[in-house]
C-alpha positions as CSV (number, residue, x, y, z in Angstrom):
1,M,41.7,93.5,135.3
2,I,41.9,95.4,132.0
3,D,38.6,97.0,130.9
4,P,37.5,96.1,127.4
5,P,37.5,99.0,124.8
6,S,34.2,100.8,124.7
7,G,32.9,101.8,121.3
8,V,33.5,100.6,117.7
9,P,36.6,102.9,117.0
10,L,38.5,101.5,119.9
11,W,37.7,97.9,118.9
12,G,38.8,98.7,115.4
13,A,42.1,100.2,116.6
14,S,42.7,97.2,118.8
15,L,42.1,94.8,116.0
16,I,44.3,96.7,113.6
17,G,47.1,96.8,116.2
18,W,46.9,93.0,116.7
19,L,47.0,92.4,113.0
20,L,49.6,95.1,112.0
21,V,52.3,94.4,114.6
22,P,52.9,90.7,113.6
23,A,52.8,91.7,109.9
24,I,55.5,94.3,110.4
25,I,57.7,92.0,112.4
26,G,57.2,89.2,109.8
27,G,58.0,91.6,106.9
28,V,61.2,92.8,108.6
29,A,62.3,89.2,109.4
30,G,61.5,88.1,105.8
31,H,63.5,91.0,104.4
32,V,66.5,90.2,106.6
33,I,66.5,86.6,105.6
34,A,66.1,87.3,101.9
35,T,69.0,89.8,102.0
36,R,71.2,87.2,103.8
37,I,70.4,84.5,101.3
38,Q,71.1,86.8,98.3
39,S,74.4,87.9,99.8
40,V,75.8,84.4,100.1
41,K,78.5,83.9,97.5
42,Q,77.5,81.7,94.6
43,L,80.2,79.4,93.5
44,S,80.2,78.1,89.9
45,T,80.1,74.3,89.7
46,S,82.5,74.4,86.8
47,G,85.2,75.9,89.0
48,L,84.5,73.5,91.9
49,F,84.7,70.3,89.9
50,R,87.4,71.2,87.4
51,K,89.9,68.4,86.8
52,R,93.3,68.9,88.4
53,K,96.5,68.6,86.5
54,L,98.5,65.4,86.8
55,G,101.2,67.2,88.9
56,D,98.5,68.4,91.3
57,R,97.0,64.9,91.6
58,L,100.3,63.2,92.2
59,R,101.7,65.7,94.7
60,P,100.6,64.8,98.3
61,P,98.7,67.6,100.2
62,S,100.6,69.9,102.4
63,R,100.4,69.5,106.1
64,I,99.1,72.1,108.5
65,A,102.2,73.8,110.0
66,Y,103.5,72.7,113.3
67,L,103.4,75.6,115.8
68,G,107.0,74.9,116.9
69,D,108.1,75.9,113.4
70,Y,106.7,79.4,113.9
71,F,108.7,79.9,117.1
72,N,112.0,80.8,115.3
73,K,110.7,82.5,112.2
74,T,109.9,86.2,112.9
75,P,109.3,88.2,116.1
76,E,105.6,88.4,115.2
77,A,105.4,84.6,114.7
78,H,107.3,84.0,117.9
79,A,104.9,86.3,119.8
80,L,101.9,84.4,118.2
81,V,103.2,81.0,119.4
82,D,104.2,82.4,122.8
83,N,100.7,83.9,123.4
84,F,98.8,81.0,121.9
85,V,100.7,78.2,123.6
86,R,101.9,79.7,126.8
87,R,99.1,82.1,127.7
88,A,96.0,80.7,126.0
89,H,96.9,77.0,126.6
90,R,99.1,77.3,129.7
91,N,102.1,75.8,127.9
92,H,100.2,72.7,126.8
93,W,101.7,72.2,123.3
94,L,99.7,69.2,122.2
95,L,96.4,70.9,123.0
96,A,97.5,74.2,121.3
97,Q,98.5,72.3,118.2
98,D,95.2,70.4,118.1
99,H,93.3,73.7,118.4
100,W,95.5,75.3,115.8
101,E,94.7,72.5,113.4
102,V,90.9,72.8,114.1
103,L,91.0,76.5,113.4
104,V,93.0,76.2,110.2
105,R,90.7,73.3,109.0
106,D,87.6,75.4,109.7
107,T,89.0,78.3,107.9
108,M,89.9,76.1,104.9
109,C,86.3,74.9,104.7
110,T,84.8,78.3,103.9
111,T,83.6,79.3,100.4
112,E,86.3,81.9,100.0
113,Y,88.9,79.2,99.6
114,A,86.9,76.7,97.5
115,E,88.4,77.8,94.2
116,L,92.1,77.8,95.4
117,G,94.5,75.0,94.9
118,R,95.4,72.9,97.9
119,A,98.8,74.5,98.7
120,E,97.5,78.1,98.2
121,C,94.4,77.3,100.2
122,L,96.4,76.0,103.1
123,R,98.9,78.9,103.0
124,Q,96.1,81.5,103.0
125,A,94.1,79.7,105.7
126,Q,97.1,79.6,108.0
127,D,97.9,83.2,107.4
128,L,94.3,84.2,108.2
129,T,94.1,82.0,111.2
130,S,97.3,83.4,112.6
131,I,95.7,86.9,112.3
132,H,92.5,85.8,114.0
133,V,94.2,83.9,116.8
134,R,96.6,86.7,117.7
135,T,94.0,88.9,119.3
136,A,92.4,86.3,121.5
137,A,95.7,84.7,122.4
138,T,97.1,88.0,123.5
139,A,94.2,88.2,126.0
140,G,95.0,84.6,127.1
141,Q,92.0,83.0,125.4
142,C,91.4,80.4,122.7
143,V,88.3,80.3,120.6
144,V,88.3,76.4,120.5
145,C,88.7,76.2,124.3
146,A,85.8,78.6,124.7
147,A,83.6,76.6,122.3
148,R,84.5,73.3,123.9
149,Q,84.4,74.9,127.4
150,I,87.8,73.6,128.4
């Protein structure tokens, strides 16, 4: 059993400790949250809801690239497909293509791509996704598989 503090100064120190520690922790947490909220990129609504040109509206959206098309492009693209399909997905092309599309879609839904046109958004998202996938695929892992616990 813990002995209670004897004397007024010890009671005062104990009371200050119980009040001060939660206040410091709350202040740090509040500062971190406020900093995070301020660092979020603000998008102007005029840029998000601008009217597209007639050509942009009539042109159908591009498709997410088929992984098989990367196979014969460059040695880097060939290595990406080889690692992503053969190592990370054990040569299961349909599963690898599905996970590729999930990753590209999730990349396209970030605020960095909100002001781009459809074709440019897709191109940049596929480029960035191929960079992110390369490291995990080289180790024989897939981010989507890990998230879905496949």
